[in-house]
N, C-alpha and C positions, 0 to 999 in steps of 0.2 A: 305441544308439551316440551320443556327442556330437560334432559337426562343429563345427570353430572358422571365423569369419569376419571379415575385415578391410574395411575402406571406405576407398576413396581419394576424398578430398575431404569436409571436415566442415561443409560447408554446410548450408541450409536443408532441402534433401530428403534430406541424410545423416541428420538427426535434430534440427537446431537449431529448426526452423520457418520458415514464408515470410511475410513481409510481404505483408498481404492476403489469406491465408488463416489466419493464426493472429493473435491479439492480440500487439502490441508489445511488452505486459510478459511473454509467455510465452516468445517467441524467446530461446533459450539458457539458460530459468531450468527448464524441464520436460520431460518425456518426452513428444515430438510422436509419435502413433503412425502417423499417415500419412507414414512416413519409413522409410528403408532400416532403421536401427536400431530402430525401432520394429516393423517386419515381424520380424527376428530376436527381438525381446524376446518375440514372441507364439507362438514355435514352443517345442517340447519337446526339439528334438536339435540346434537351431544356438545357438553362444554368440557373441556379440562379442567379440572378445579385442584387436582393435586398430583404429588409425584413423591416416591420414597426411594431412597438408594443409599448405602451405607458410607458413602463417600459426601462430606460437605461438601466440598468444592464443585465437586460434579453437579450436586443438587443445584447451587447457587449458579452453575453456567447455565443448566438447563432452564432454571427459572427466569433468567434473564433471555435467554432465547426465544421463550415461548411466553412472555410476559404474564408470568404467575404471579396472583398476589402475595404479598408479605403473609406468611403462615400457611403457605400453601405446601411447603415443602417437609420432609420427615425421613429422619434416618433411621425410622423403625417402620418396617412396612405394617406391622401389626397396630402400631399407633393410628396410622392413618385409616386403617380399614375402620378400626373403632369409633375415630374421630368424625370420619366425613360419611354422610349418607350417599355413597356411590352407587350407582344402577350399572355401571361397567367398569370392570377392573381390566387393564392390561398387564400382562406377565411378560416382562421384555428382558429377563435375568437370563444367565448361562443355562444352559440346558439341564445340568445337573440338578439345578434350583426350580426347575419348572414345577415336580409335582409338590414339593413344598409349598411354594407360591401360591397357586391353583387351590390347594386342599386349604392353605391358611386364609385366601380370599373368600372362600363358602363359610369357613368356621368363625372367621373375626368378623365378617362384614355379611351385607345380604345382597350381592348383585344380582341382577338378572341376567347378565351375559358377562362371562370371562373370556377375554380376547388372548390367547397364548400364543408366543412365539413358535415358530416350527424348529427343531422336529417336537412331536407332542413331549418327549421324555427321553430319559438315558436308558431304560429298561420297559420290557412288555408289562412287567408288574406295576410299577410305577403309572404306567400309561391307564392300566387298568382301574387302578384305585383313582385316578383322577376322574375318570369316564363314570365311574360307578356313582361317587360322592356327587358329581355335579348331576347325574340323573336322578339321585335320592331327594337333593334339595332343588330339584326343578330348574337349574341354572343350565343354561345354554354355555356349552363350551365350543368356542370358537376357534380353530387352530390357523394360524395366521401362512398356510400355504397359498402364497401371493397369487399363483397361476390361475387357481380355481376363481380368483375375483377378476380375472381378466374377459372383454366380451367376445375377443377372439375366441379365446379356449373354450368358453362356454357354448357358443355358436358352433365349434367344431366337435364338440361332445354331442351336442342335438344331432347334429348330421350324422355322425355314426352310429348313434344309438335309435333315435328316431326315425331317421330315413334312410339307414342301411348304406352309408357311403360307400364302406370297404366291405359290407357282406360279412361273412364269419372271418373275424381276425385270426390269422393262424400262427405268425410269427412277428416279434419286434426286436429291432436291435438299436441302443441306446450308447451314449457316450454323453460324459459330463466330466466336469473339473474334480478334482479331490477336495475336500475329505466327504466321507461318507455321510455322517451327519450334520455338519457344518453347512455343507453347499449340496451334497446330492440329494438330501431329501426333496429338494424342489423337482429334479428329475424324476425320482422314484413315484411322488405323489401324482405329478403330471401323469404319468404311465398308469397308477391303478383309477386315476379318474377318467381318463379316455377309455381304457378298457372296461370299467366298471367291474372289476374282479379283484380277486385278494390271491396272495401266493400260497402254492399249495407245497412246493418243493422248491429247496434251495440248496446250490452249491456254489461256496464262495472262495475267494482268495484276498486276502490284506497284503499290504506291500509294507505297511509300517510307516510310508512317507507322510509327514504332515508338514505344509508349507505355512498354515496360519500362524504357527507359533513366532517365525520372524515377523510377520505382518502386522501381527497384535502385541508385538513385545510383550509376549507372555513370558510368565517367570515359572510356569511348571508344566510339566509333560501332562499329555492327556492320551487315552487310547484312540481317539478318533483319528483314522488315516485314509489315505487313498486303497481301492480295493474294486471287486468286481466280481461277476461270475455269471451264472445261469440262475433262470426261475421260470419253475412250470406254474402258471397260474392255475385257479380253480375251474375254469374254463378250458383247460387245455392250451391256452396260448403259450409258447415257448419265447422266452425273452432274455437277450443277452444284454448285459451290464457293464460298461467300462467307464468307471469313476475314478481313473489312476493318472489323469492328465493334469499338469500345474495349469494354473488360471492363465497365464499368458500365452498358452499355445491351444488352448481347449475350445471346443465349440460344443454348445448344449444340442444336441441332434437326437431325434426319434426317427426310427423308419418301420412302417406299418405295413404288412403284407396281407390282404384278405383274399377271400374268394373272388371278390367282385372288383377291385381296385389295390393302388398301393399309394401311400403318402409320406412324404419327406418333410421333416421339420427341422430346420436349423433355426433357434432363435438368436445365436450370437450374431449371424450374418443376415436376419431378416429373409429367410427365403423358405418359403412353405409350397411344395410342390405337390400335384393331385394328379393322379392317372388312373381312368376308367378303364376296366378289363372288359374289352368289345370284342365278340367274335375270336377269342384266342390272343389278342394283342391289347398292349397297353397303349392307351389314347392319352396325352396329356391335355387336361381340361382346368378352368378357374374353379377354384373353391367355390360352390354355390354360397350366394349370401355375406361371403367374406371378401372385404376391399382390402387390398396389402397384406402385408406378411407381420407377425408377431414382432415387436422390438425391445429391446430393454428401455430405450429412451423415452417410448411413448405408454405402451400396455404397462410395462413394470412399474414405473412411475404413477401410474393411475390407480394401481393394484390397490393401494393402502387407502385411498379416498372410497373407493369401491367398497373396500371391505367395511369400512366405517359407515359407510350408507346402507351395506347390507345390515349391519348390526342395528342401526337406526330401524330398518324395515321389519325387523325381529321384534324389537321393541315396540315400535307402533302397530305393527299389523299381525305379528306372530307369523311372518313366511318362514318357510324351513331352513333350516341350517344347510348352508352347503357345504361347510368345512367342518363338520363333527369330529368329536375326539376317536369317535371308532372308525372313521375314515384314515385319518391320520395314522393311527396304530398298523394300517397295512403296510405304509411306507417303512415304518420302524420295523416291523415283524422281518423284512428283506433284510434291513442292515443286521439286526441282531441274528438272522440267519445266516448271512455271509460270516461274521465273527465266530459262530459256534461250528459251522463246516469247516471254517480254515484250521481253527485251533483243534478240533477232533478228528481231521482228515477224512470227513466224510461227509454224505448228502443228510441234510437233516429236513424233516417235513416242519410244516407252520401251519396253525400258530402252535407254538412252543408250549408245553407242559413245564410244571413245577420239576424238578428246581431251574430248569432251564430258561424260564421265563424272567428270572429274576438275575440273568446276566446283566451285566450295566456296562455301558460304554461312555467313558467319560469324555466331555468334550467341552467348549465354550460357550 
């Protein structure tokens, strides 16, 4: 069976390419595989048939790059949702618009799946509205936290939770580039995915620095910034998070200390190392069943195709969604908690209740 897909937002992550990740002469001129359109193109049963964006020039560029038929572009996403019979809708717009566009997708269309870019939303209140409405309409909400769709990370999670690779995890230290919503949501979702836990206590610090404004040529200020702090998870794991580093000197790394071993992951340098605790000494061993280390060039590039094929499996076979909205809300809880903690000069507990769950962090 062939399913139809449409995309709201014709920007870089939708399929045009992103400066800093792709060469400037490739932007809008080639099929960028690490994108929503690239993901659909890698499936056997999902066909991209429509795209919506408020910028007509961007729409035309997108349609040319992805060989879309005449009449497949819309400057009003609600018209696309009403005119096209879409099984899948991608939301690839700025974070501040995610809630509006996900809710519009289920109100004006009838998709079986909505594939929304990370992070899920700008506030916990919006995230919960998205989750609840998709649940009510029996729509699968898949959040594009790409690391969950990489084979090596899935294998590592199995080793940790089904085979007890590290025993009881006691402490984790992490580091990634600024900004918290735009970039570090990847790190935080990886953390909660591997721990299979949610935050309980958060203490944060926000630097106010944002380097995305220059790289994106943005004409407006946003709240999203560098920051970090500590988090106590609901399984009592203590986590330190440093997301204050500029892109050009950062490395995405996580270090886990458990009762039966320790693990070091550096995804920028392609280095994963594992030590088993044997008779009181850490002995370095290969990670069982994992060949090589996670890399951006290979694993991240394939994540979009993996995500789209996972959506295809949801449609065909009803497999369990591995990146649902309720999971994505966990990383957002940490980020919002950092802001609330910083601006109130105190430690906060999560999930946040009203009115704090309505705190909105603007980003692109």
